[in-house]
N, C-alpha and C positions, 0 to 999 in steps of 0.2 A: 161748658165754657168753653169757648174756642178764642186761641192765641192765634196771632197772626202777627210775625216778625219779618221787618222789611229793611234792608241793608243794600249799600254801596259798594261793590268791591273792587271798582277802578279796573275791572279785567284782570285780576291778580287773582291766580290759583291760590297761592298762601292764602289771601283773605276769605278764599271759597271754603278752604278747609276751617278757618277759625270760626267761621259763622256755623259750620257744620256742628263743632261743640258747643256753639250756643244753642242751638235746636236741642240737642241732650237736655244741656242743662236747665233751659227754661219749659222743655215739654212742649213746643212747639207745635202747632198744628198746619199750617199754613205758611210756606216759606216764600217771600217773594225778594228777588235779587234784581237791582238794577245793574246795568254796565256788567254784566256776567263775563266770566271767562268762556270763550267759544269752546273750548274742547269740555270742561266742565258741564256747559248747558247743553251738548250734545249726548248727553247719557240719558236716560230711558228715565222718563216718569217726568221731565221738565217739561212746561209749556213756553213756547215762544212769542213773542209778536212777530210781526213779519220781516223785522229788522234786526234781531237779537239783540236790542237794546233792554230789554226786561224778560223775566223767565218768571214763574210760577210752579208751584210744586205742593203736592197735599204730600207731607211727611209723616202724617198718624195714622192715615189709611183708617180713622176710626169712623167716617162716614161716608156714603157714598159723594164722589163731586166728579165734574165734568167740566171739560172745556166747553166756554160759553162762547165767548168771542175773542178777535185777537186784528189788530191792525198797525201800524206803524206807531211805535210807541205806548200800545195798548194792549193787554192780556188781563182776559177773565175767566174766571172759575166760580162756579156754581154748586151750592150744595141744595138742600130741598127749600132753605128759607133764607139761604145767604147769598151776594154775589159779593165777591172779592175782585177787585180790581187793582190790577198793578201798572203804573204808568213811569214814563221814564219822557223827559222832555229836555233835549239838549240845548243848554245855554247858547248854542250857536245860531241855534236857528231862526228866521226871520219871525215878526210878529204875527203874521198872516197865517204862519204854518202850525203856531202855536194856537191859534184860534181856531184853524182848523180840527186840531186833536181835540181842544175843548167840546166843539159840535159834535165831535164821534162818540165823545164820553156822556155827553148830552143827551144824544139820541138812543146809546145802550141804556141808560137809566130809566130815559122814560118809559122804554120798551117793555120793562118788567117789575113786577108788583114786590120781589124780595127785597129783604133790607140790604143795603151798602156799605161795605166797609173798603175804603178806598184808599190807597198808600202810595207812595213812591216818589220821587226825587223829579219836583216840578218846576225848579231854579228859578222859582219867583220869590217875590217879597211881600208879606202883608202884615197886616197890623195883627189880625185876628189870629195869627200864629204865635204871635210874641215878638215882630219884626220891630224896626224903629220906623218902620215907613211902609208906604204899597206903591210899587211900580205898578207900570202898564199891566205886566205879567198878572200882577197880584191883585189888580182890579178885576181883569177880564175872570179871572179864577173864584173873585167873590161873588161875581155876577151869577157864574154857573151855580156856585153852592146853593144861593137865594133861589136859583131857579128851579133846581132839582128836589130842594129841600133838605140840603144836609148842612153840617157843620166842623170845622176845625177843631182837633181837640189839643193840638200843640200848646206846650207852655215856652217860658222863656228858655228853656234848656236849649243851647244850641246841636245844632246834629251835624255840623261840620264845623273843621278846624285847621288850620294849616299856616304856617308861615305865622304864627300869633294875631292870626283875624278868625275870628268864629263867624258864624251866620246860621240860618234855620233855613235850609234847602227841603230838608225829608220829611214830608207833610205824611199825616194821619187825619180823612176826612169821614165821618160816620154819618148814616140816615138819622134824621131829626128823630125816628121811630126810636134809636138805641135809647135816646132821654131816659124813659122810664125804666131801662134793663141799669143792672148794675155791671160797668166798666173801667177799665185800669189801664191809663198807658203811661209807657215810661221810655226816656232814653236809656239803652246799656251801655254806659261808661266803659267797656271794655275794648281796649285794643286787639281790633280784628284786621291791622295791617294796612288800612286803608284811611284816610282823609275825614271820612265820614262816620259817624256813629251810627249803631242798629237800633232801632226803634221798634218796639212791641206794643201791640192794644189787646186785651182781652176782653171779652164780650159774653154777657151770660147769652149762648145760644143754646136751646133746647134741643137741636136738630143734632147736637155733637152730645154723643151720651160718652161717658168715659166708664171704664169698668174697672177703676180704683175705687176702693172702699174710703168712705169720707172719713177722717180723722180728726180728732177732738184739739184744736187748739187751745192752748192756754197761755195765756197772756201775764207776764210781771206785775207787779204796781207801777214800775218804772214805764214799761208800755202802754199800760191803761193809762197814766199820765200824759204821754205823747200822743195816744190816739184824741184823748179830749181836748188837748191843746191845739192840736190838729183843726179838730171838728169845728172848734169855735172860732178861731182863725177865718176856716171857709165860712161859716156862717154869717160871721160879719160880713162878709164881702158879696152874701148872696142877695139879690134884688126880692124875690117871690119864693117864700119859703113854703112848701108845702111838705106834708107828711113822707109823699114819697122823696123828695129831694133830701129830706134829712136821713130817710133808710138808706137812699143811695150813698151821699156822702159818708155815713158811719162804716157804712160796708167796703166804703173804697180805702177807706183808712184802715181798718183792720185786715184787710186785704194785704195792704203794703206794708204794714208792722212785721205781718207775720211772713212776707218773703223777705225782709232787711232780716228779719231774727234766723234764717236760714243759710245767711252767706256770713251773718258776721256775729261775732258776741258782743256783748254792750258791758261799755268799758264801765269800771267801779264809779267813779266819780260822775258819770253822765246822769242827765236830770231833764226833765220836761223843759225848763228854762232855759237850759244849757244848748239842748237841740233847736229851740226857737232861736237863740242867738247865732247859732250856726247856719242856719236855713237865713235868717237877714244878712251874714256876712255872704253866703255863696251867690244871693240875690244882686248886693252890691257889687261883689266883685265881676258879675255878667254885665252888670252897668258899664263899668268900668272899663272892661276890655271893649265894648261895643264903641264906645267913644273916645277909645285911643287913637284910631287914624285922625280924628278930626283934630287932636290937639289944642283945642280951645277952654274956653272958661268952664264950660259944663266938663269936661275931663278932670281938671284940675279939683274943681268938688266933689266928681265922684271919686277922686282919689282920696281926698279927706274923709268923705264919709267911708271908705273901704277901711281906711286907718282906725277911723273910730270903732267902727264895729269891731275890728280884730282885736284891738284893746280890749273891750269889753267880754269878746270872748275869753280871752286868757285868763283876764282877771277873775271872772267865774269860776272858771276852769280851777284855777290857782286855789279860791276859796273853797271850792268843793271838796279840795284834795287835802285842806287843812282838814278841815271837818272830819273826814274819813280818817285820815292821820290820828287823831287826837281820841276819835271813837274806838280806833284799833289799840293803842296804848291802852285805855282805860280798861279795856275789853281781856286784855291779856293776863292781868291778875287773877281777875275772877274766872277765866276758862283758859286755861293755858293749853289746851289742845283744841281750841277754836279756832277762827278766822287766822289768826299770826301763824299758828303751827302746819296750816294748809298752806299759806303762802310761801313760808320758808322750804316745807319739803317738796312741793311743786317746783321750787327753782332749783334744789338740790337736783331733782329727778331722782334715776336708779343709783348714780354714782355718787357713793358717801363721801360727805365733806372732807376737807385736809386741815385737819386739825393738828395743832403741836403737843410733844409730848407733855410740857407742865399743864398746858389746860386739862388732857386727857387724866393725868395724876390728880389734879385738882378736883375733877368731876367726881372720878371714882372715891377719891377720900373724902367727899361730903355725901356719896351715896352708900358708903361701905363703912362700918365702923372700925377702928384701928385698933388690930390686937397686937401687944407688943409678947414679941417671941424669946425668951430666954435661952442665950446660948449656952453651952454646957461643955466643959473642958472634956477633950476625949479621955485625958488622965485619969478622971474622975469616973469614967463609966466602968461598968462592969467587964472583966475580960475573962474568957476562957475559951479552951479550945474545942473545935468542932471536930466531930466522929467522921470517918471516911464515907461513912453512910448518909450522913447528911450534905456533906459535899456532892456526892454523886446525886441527889435529889434535887439539889437546887441548879446543879448544870444541866438536868432534865428537862427545866423550865424554862431555861434558855430558847429563844429564837434560834431555828434551824439556818437561817442565812448565815452566810459570811461575813463578817464585821470588814471595815474597812482597811486596818491596819491589825493583822493577826499576829502580831511579834509585840502588841501592847498588852495580850492577855496571857501571860506565861505563866505556868503554877510553880511555885517554889515552896 
């Protein structure tokens, strides 16, 4: 498995360091940074294009890699079976220069038989990447992908957000030969001090051999339900269903759920149906955000659809919470040391709860039997004189330390 992470840091040193943390957390193998900081990119290990707009680095050193090609806006790193290409094309360049860069990439791909992974900031819009429209740059890029046998794996998730505006500028393009392999693409919604989000593609490349021992992944009943619902949704949208396609979809969803379980805990009231409602809500919210600048009737319709999805999600969550609360109250009488006890003790932590004196006395009296103590009159007690030897023996048994007030103990 090879993991390639791409991020636009806008020449920021802080963003560079935050991306480095993501590299450790996500166990990245190849790191591609567009618009890097010139001082960070000057360090050893980085391969840059001729203009310093995109850099690439093998951060895992798990396989032999070397620089394959570099030109303006393009740099390529190759392994035994894979060619990773990093691209950055400024939005200010003319269309002729954009075409020239694509011609260079086409020639590079045509002269190799390795599988292609191309990531970068193309500053173009195309429907194949989840955009609303395809501009002139997008048409040229689409023609390039058809010519060299590649496809874009982006979905509708935005990779750029600034001043309330979202867009899909950072693209990930894979060779069509990767379709039969297991792969997973995601937008990492972590703050990296940039107006771009980092993207990561994980593909099953046998040339990248890991020394880690494979661990057994266990899924809960809720996770299996989520995986089943996601697979069913994707199968309904699939045009041509084959055994390889089914296996690929199941493996992708299992890998996705295993990654999610590592970074967050499942909420007790969360179900597969609620997960689908939340996914619908997020989709409608992205549509609403894209139509916001237009301000036409389509935007008003998108707002109403978003509010309807939000109400449905909140209603489902409240219903599930009521069911779990009733179940918890019913289990309290049958199992006092069950989930209710765990919830209360977890909330208290290591600190003891602050209890009133009356409450404590009530609980103690209910736990221990009340014994009536008969008070005796001192005059009724047997009185006798003590011998001197008895007093000396009792005095020898007292503590040797000084008392707080020695005047209180005087022998009469």
